[in-house]
C-alpha angles and dihedrals in degrees: 000000000000098000110167093020114168119194122183130184094354125143123218116189135173110197097190092110128217094293092070093058113206108039114155118204096189134012118192125190101150120113119242092016116171127195118185124187093343129149124226112185129178139099119248116027096357099167121031107197091189108171149343127017120331134175127195122187128181095351130153114225127179132179147116119229119036089333096169106042143149142074105280125121092250129172121190115198126185092352129155107227114187127186114211132207106282128200116291096261096047137088126214115247117180098197140021108181116194111204107158100186130037090227092063115105093217134117146123119264123188110194126180092346130142113236106193145149115259123227093272094054100036096079092042098042095109089060096046127070112220130186140185093232154321133216112264091178136022100267097036110168126193131159125191111193140168089356134132112244118197125225092253090080111097113249089243087063098199135056130212120240097219127340109312096333111150095346091125097039103042123094115220120163142163132205136183096343125160138197135070094295096049102085111115097193094097097038125128117287098222120145090238096051109092100188117206105000126204123263093253092056092045089055089065088067096052117108096260101062098020101048098018080238098160090089110034102029091049091047090054089053092221123150110267141150111229098192140022124298095242 
C-alpha cells in the first residue's frame, strides 16, 4: 500500500506533548516514498521510518526522544532537524535505527542536514544531554554526513540503549560534518562506532547505491543529490 507515494508541502503534527511519551506524527512503510518540504512535529518518536526505501528532502523535523526511528532505508537531505526541550528526566536522541539483521540493507542517513536546538531547548541546552542516536536493535546503522551539528550535541555523540547492548554490532559513522558539535575526538569508543569514515565508504550511503535511487528518484523528477557535496 502506498508504494511510490510523493508528498510535498504537507504538515504532520502530533499535539500530545512530551508528557504522553510515544506520540508518532507520521509512520511510513511504503517503498519508494518521497517527502519534499514537509513538516513533522512532535516530541518522542516523531517520525517512524518503518520499512522499505524512503527519501526526505528539505523537510523540517522536530522532537525529543528517538524522534527519527525505525528500520527503513531512509535518506534525509537538506533537512532541518530540531531537538526540542524534553521533560526533566529525559535526554534528546535524534535517531534510533532498528536494523535486526546485519544482512538487511537498511539504515538512517542524514546528509547535508542542519541538526540544531530549537528555541525551547537553546536556553536549556546546558542542562539537557542530547545525542545523535542510540541503537534500538542489535544491528542499528546510522550515518551522519556533510551536516551541520550544533553545540547542544554531547561530545560523546552517541548514547547506549542499555548497558553494552549492540555496541559491538551496530554501525555508526560520520563524514565531513561541520559545526560546534561535529568534532569526533571525544566520541564514544565502541567497537561499532567507526568515527570519521573515508570518502569511498561515505559514498556507499548516498542515494544511488543506498536507495537504488538512480531509477525511481530520477523518474519522480524530484530534487536530489546523487553523490557527495565535495
